[in-house]
C-alpha positions in Angstrom: -93.6 -39.3 7.4 -96.7 -41.4 6.8 -99.7 -41.2 9.1 -102.2 -44.0 9.9 -105.2 -42.6 11.7 -107.7 -44.6 13.7 -105.0 -47.2 14.8 -105.2 -49.3 18.0 -102.2 -47.5 19.5 -100.4 -44.2 19.2 -96.7 -44.8 18.2 -94.0 -43.7 15.8 -91.7 -46.2 14.2 -89.4 -46.8 11.3 -90.5 -49.4 8.7 -87.5 -49.8 6.6 -86.5 -46.3 5.7 -90.0 -44.9 6.1 -91.3 -43.2 9.3 -94.8 -44.3 10.2 -97.0 -42.6 12.8 -100.0 -44.5 14.1 -102.6 -42.5 16.0 -105.9 -43.4 17.6 -107.3 -40.1 16.4 -109.5 -39.9 13.2 -108.4 -37.7 10.3 -111.1 -35.2 11.1 -110.6 -31.5 11.7 -106.8 -31.8 12.0 -107.1 -34.2 15.0 -104.5 -36.7 13.6 -102.1 -33.8 12.8 -102.5 -32.4 16.4 -101.9 -35.8 17.8 -98.7 -36.2 15.8 -97.4 -32.7 16.9 -98.2 -33.5 20.5 -96.5 -36.9 20.3 -93.3 -35.4 18.7 -93.2 -32.6 21.2 -93.4 -35.0 24.2 -91.0 -37.6 22.7 -88.4 -35.1 21.6 -88.8 -32.9 24.7 -89.3 -29.7 22.6 -92.1 -27.1 22.4 -95.0 -27.6 20.0 -94.0 -24.2 18.6 -90.8 -25.8 17.3 -92.7 -28.2 15.1 -94.3 -26.9 11.9 -96.3 -28.8 9.4 -94.9 -27.7 6.1 -96.9 -30.0 3.7 -99.6 -32.6 3.9 -102.3 -31.0 6.2 -105.0 -33.1 4.5 -102.8 -36.0 3.2 -101.4 -39.1 5.0 -97.9 -38.1 3.9 -96.6 -35.2 6.0 -93.5 -33.0 5.9 -92.5 -31.2 9.1 -89.9 -28.6 10.0 -88.6 -29.4 13.5 -86.3 -26.9 15.3 -84.2 -27.6 18.4 -83.0 -31.1 17.6 -80.5 -32.6 15.2 -81.5 -35.3 12.7 -79.1 -37.7 14.5 -80.9 -37.2 17.8 -84.3 -37.5 16.2 -83.3 -40.9 14.7 -81.8 -42.0 18.0 -85.1 -41.2 19.9 -87.3 -43.2 17.6 -84.9 -46.0 16.8 -84.9 -47.3 20.3 
């Protein structure tokens, strides 16, 4: 997943086969990461505890482990 901080809107979308997260938050003190976790939690209707940042805490490219949802359901939520 690729993160674009300081965007005009907060949204998650596919661009080709890449997942892009736009957030209004700046990339300071983990604010963009927190915004992404909150967005995923609300959109997927799962607890924030079920979302773990595995790689990329200080990078724009992130890898997450998400429990409680299948890949098929994840794609369906964000493809609409």
